[in-house]
C-alpha positions in Angstrom: 0.0 0.0 0.0 1.3 3.4 -0.8 0.7 6.8 0.8 -2.2 7.6 -1.4 -4.2 4.6 -0.2 -3.6 5.5 3.4 -4.7 9.1 2.7 -7.9 7.9 1.1 -8.6 5.6 4.1 -8.1 8.4 6.6 -10.3 10.7 4.6 -13.1 8.1 4.3 -12.8 7.4 8.1 -13.2 11.1 8.8 -16.2 11.3 6.5 -17.8 8.2 8.1 -17.7 10.2 11.4 -18.6 13.7 10.3 -21.5 13.1 7.8 -23.9 11.6 10.3 -23.2 14.5 12.7 -23.8 17.1 10.1 -27.0 15.5 8.9 -28.3 15.1 12.4 -27.6 18.7 13.2 -29.5 19.8 10.1 -32.5 17.6 11.1 -32.4 18.9 14.7 -32.3 22.6 13.6 -35.2 21.9 11.2 -37.3 20.2 13.8 -36.6 23.0 16.3 -37.7 25.6 13.8 -40.8 23.6 13.0 -41.9 23.1 16.6 -40.4 26.3 18.0 -38.4 24.4 20.8 -34.9 25.7 19.8 -32.2 23.7 21.7 -34.1 20.5 22.5 -34.1 18.7 19.2 -30.7 20.0 18.2 -29.1 18.6 21.4 -30.9 15.3 21.0 -30.0 14.8 17.4 -26.4 16.0 18.0 -25.9 13.2 20.6 -27.5 10.7 18.3 -25.3 11.8 15.4 -22.2 11.5 17.5 -23.1 8.0 18.5 -24.0 7.1 15.0 -20.7 8.5 13.7 -18.7 6.5 16.3 -20.5 3.3 15.2 -19.9 4.1 11.6 -16.2 4.8 12.2 -15.7 1.6 14.2 -17.4 -0.4 11.5 -15.2 1.2 8.8 -12.1 0.5 10.8 -13.0 -3.1 11.4 -13.8 -3.6 7.7 -10.5 -2.1 6.6 
């Protein structure tokens, strides 16, 4: 394996962690605006996104 393959794996690992967090933040903000309960849904979905990101990253590391 050369350096390019390792770089691609590190980038993919980071994306596996950050994409669920970003999507869950967007969903939390949207729900907060819809129901007018600002920090509640954002905090709940942020925690769920972090947990999901950790599971995705662990699964990606175990696979590779």
